[in-house]
N, C-alpha and C positions, 0 to 999 in steps of 0.2 A: 880358533876353536875347532876341535876335531868333532867327528860325527857322534862319538860315544858321549861326549859332554853335552852335546845338543840334545840327545835323546833323554838323558837323565835329568836335565833341567827343564824340559818341556812339560807342560801341564796337559792333562787329558781333558779334551773339551766335553762340556756337558750341555748338549743342545736342548732347547725346549721345543716340544712338538707344536707346530702351528698348522691349523687346518686351512688349506688354501681356499680362496674365494670360490673356485670352480666346484668345490665339493658340497655346495649347499643343497643341490638336488639329491645327492647320495645320502646326506644326513637326514633329509626329509623322509626318504624311503626307509632308512634304518629306524627312525622314530616310529613310523607307521607300522613296520614289521614288529617292533617290540611291543607296541600298544595292542596290535591285533593278537599277538601271541599271548599276552597276559589276559586279554578278554577271553580267548579260547581256553586258557588254563582255568579261569574261574568257572567257565561253562562246563569244563571237564569235571571239576570237583563237584559241581551241582549234579551232573548226570551220574557220577559214581555214587553220590549220596542217595539219589532216587533209586538207583539199582540196588543199593544195600538195603533200603527200606522194603523194596519189593521182595528181595531174596529172604529177608527176615520174616516176612509174612508167609512165605512158602516153606520156611524151615530150613533154608539152605545155608544159613549162618554167614560167616565172614569171608566168603570166597572173593568178594570184591576188594578186600584190603590190599591185595597186590596191585590192582588197577589204580587204587587211590595213591599208592606209593609211587607208581610210574608217573601219574599226573603231577604229583607234588615235585618229583624229581625234575620233570620238564619245566615246571614253573621256576624252580631254583636255577636251572641252567639259563632260562630266558632272562631272569632278572640279573644274574651274575655274568652274562655273556661278555660285557665289556671288561670286567675284572679278569675273567678267564683268559681272554685274548691278550690282555695287557701283561699277564703273568708269563705268557709264552713268547711274546715279541720283545 
């Protein structure tokens, strides 16, 4: 059998990712970071809401809407971090 035949008849391996046992501590840190990030995101939405109420009372309107958009974008990135990384790796 020549090398060209061997290349064309071989199959492409499809490995399944396995987390090594040594990565337990790292996964704990990642879970904590994700949880803390989401709690801070909820706190950020609450703070922006309070700021919007105060600005509405002062007659400053919706100047806080951009801040709310940034907070929500951060929450989306935090919750989708694993999917985003998986798409690029």
